C-alpha positions, -999 to +999 in steps of 0.1 A: +590+458-137+584+448-100+561+421-090+531+438-075+511+407-064+505+420-029+505+457-036+468+464-039+471+502-036+488+503-070+460+483-087+429+499-104+400+484-085+365+484-099+332+472-086+299+465-103+263+462-091+271+479-058+296+454-045+317+471-018+352+482-027+365+472+008+353+437+001+371+436-032+403+449-016+402+421+009+396+394-017+423+409-039+448+401-011+438+364-015+435+363-053+467+380-065+493+358-048+476+327-062+475+343-097+511+353-095+521+317-087+499+304-116+514+328-140+549+320-128+543+282-134+534+292-170+569+309-173+557+345-170+580+368-150+580+405-140+544+401-132+525+434-125+488+433-118+471+464-133+434+461-128+408+439-110+370+441-110+342+419-096+308+413-110+279+395-094+261+372-119+236+344-112+243+342-075+280+340-082+308+364-081+332+366-110+366+384-109+383+398-140+416+416-144+445+428-165+481+418-158+513+427-176+543+403-176+572+390-196+574+356-214+606+340-227+589+333-261+564+362-265+583+390-248+563+417-231+526+406-229+492+417-216+473+390-198+435+392-195+421+368-169+388+357-155+382+338-123+349+320-120+333+295-097+332+261-114+295+259-109+290+290-131+301+292-167+300+327-183+295+321-220+301+358-228+334+358-209+370+353-219+365+318-234+341+334-259+365+362-266+393+337-272+372+320-298+363+353-315+400+364-316+410+330-332+383+335-358+393+371-366+430+363-367+424+334-391+399+352-414+418+385-416+449+367-427+430+349-454+417+381-470+440+399-495+448+435-488+434+432-453+458+441-425+454+429-389+423+443-372+428+428-338+457+417-316+470+382-322+461+358-296+494+344-284+481+318-260+451+309-239+449+287-208+422+272-186+434+263-151+417+248-121+425+265-088+414+260-052+408+294-037+381+315-020+369+283-003+359+268-036+371+253-069+377+281-094+383+282-132+410+306-143+407+316-179+437+334-194+442+353-227+477+364-237+483+392-262+512+415-270+515+445-247+509+476-267+530+502-249+514+532-266+481+524-251+447+530-266+429+557-286+414+570-253+450+578-241+458+593-274+429+617-273+444+633-241+472+646-263+471+676-286+462+663-320+463+681-354+431+683-375+448+660-400+456+634-373+420+635-360+407+630-395+430+601-402+422+585-369+384+586-377+390+570-411+412+543-397+388+535-368+359+533-392+378+510-415+386+487-386+349+483-379+342+478-417+367+449-417+352+435-385+318+434-401+332+421-434+347+390-417+315+384-398+317+400-364+296+426-346+317+442-319+290+456-295+314+477-275+330+503-298+348+530-278+383+547-277+396+525-249+389+494-271+411+507-299+448+501-295+477+521-311+500+497-329+528+522-331+538+556-318+516+587-322+540+615-332+530+650-321+555+672-339+547+698-366+570+682-393+554+648-390+519+658-379+502+638-405+516+604-394+491+582-377+499+547-363+480+515-372+450+509-350+437+475-337+403+467-323+403+449-290+379+435-263+356+412-282+339+398-251+304+409-263+310+402-300+284+383-320+286+367-355+270+383-385+258+364-416+246+384-446+240+414-424+219+395-399+233+389-363+233+352-355+223+354-319+230+325-296+206+326-266+234+314-243+257+342-255+232+370-261+243+405-252+208+419-247+213+420-210+250+426-211+250+454-237+283+473-233+293+508-222+264+532-214+281+562-229+282+546-263+250+525-263+225+530-291+188+538-283+175+504-294+198+487-269+182+507-241+148+496-254+158+459-249+167+450-285+198+430-294+228+445-312+228+452-349+253+467-374+236+501-367+245+497-330+282+496-339+276+526-362+259+546-334+289+539-311+312+550-338+292+582-341+298+589-304+335+582-308+338+604-339+323+633-319+348+625-291+378+624-314+369+658-329+360+677-297+376+658-268+343+651-251+312+629-257+279+644-271+260+629-242+270+630-205+255+627-171+264+640-136+286+616-116+264+617-086+231+606-103+212+581-081+200+562-112+228+566-138+215+539-162+181+557-164+199+590-170+220+575-198+189+559-214+172+593-214+202+610-229+205+585-258+168+581-265+155+616-260+183+642-261+188+660-295+220+653-313+247+677-302+260+704-325+297+703-333+319+734-329+318+756-360+353+745-372+340+709-374+308+718-391+317+697-422+313+666-400+278+675-387+259+656-414+279+624-407+273+628-369+235+634-375+232+602-396+254+581-374+235+591-342+199+590-356+176+577-329+159+553-353+178+525-370+162+530-404+174+567-404+209+557-395+237+547-419+231+512-430+268+502-432+301+514-420+313+516-457+289+545-462+306+564-433+341+557-447+330+571-481+316+603-465+347+607-444+370+603-474+349+629-493+358+655-467 
């Protein structure tokens, strides 16, 4: 794999809060060579930067990215990194995600009959760098590189009905286990579920489905006896997740709850079955967040195509607008899915 430190055209560039893409492209030319050198000092080679984004928070600009590389001990790895001004500490960033992954890895290994539900955290680093005319903190999370990608990539393939059903059950069980060991995810969606194995697509092995892993715990919050233990410094109320999967109560300013993960799973279930989400907005909307809020809070629940009608009652209960009318636990969804 070629080192692409200075090849910005090959990198997926994202902006948030109206920050100009041209500005990010210019900053990228400064950031990536320094990152490549830092990764090289940590014995990573064949460094290929995949994605970079910037976010303006509290009068500071934070940069986040994804890099693939090779390590003599770990092999092929995926590096998530975050570059922040020393004066600004993002409590909901990668440092928090590293703590969550350590907790999940430890707790899931302690439980009998509980397979891994999240990637193993291979290493984490905090480095001090001088760049962009300031002192910057570089936070690095290192995990195995899952070459088969995410469930989002998988859904672009032609899947059998049996594969779709097994994927929904496995994804639901992942969330069950996450809740059981005390973590609310807060950003359930296909791109945050990794395929730990190959998804066969041949008639003779059409029922085989790889193990799935839940990833991206940057917004995760602890649960104790069904109650979310919210830390004010790490509250996700104002940093709620992905609009297409966000429950009505989140749009109304409430914090996450078990039922918020259930709602996001309901969106994902519809997407696995049909290949599209139940709610969508036009790309050119001037106020996209307002449009998303109206869709989730006011639009009726979409009807599934006739051949998936047996799932409609599950969709209806998972996507109920009011929390009290929604499923109260992911176990209930797994039971209903298994009955099918």
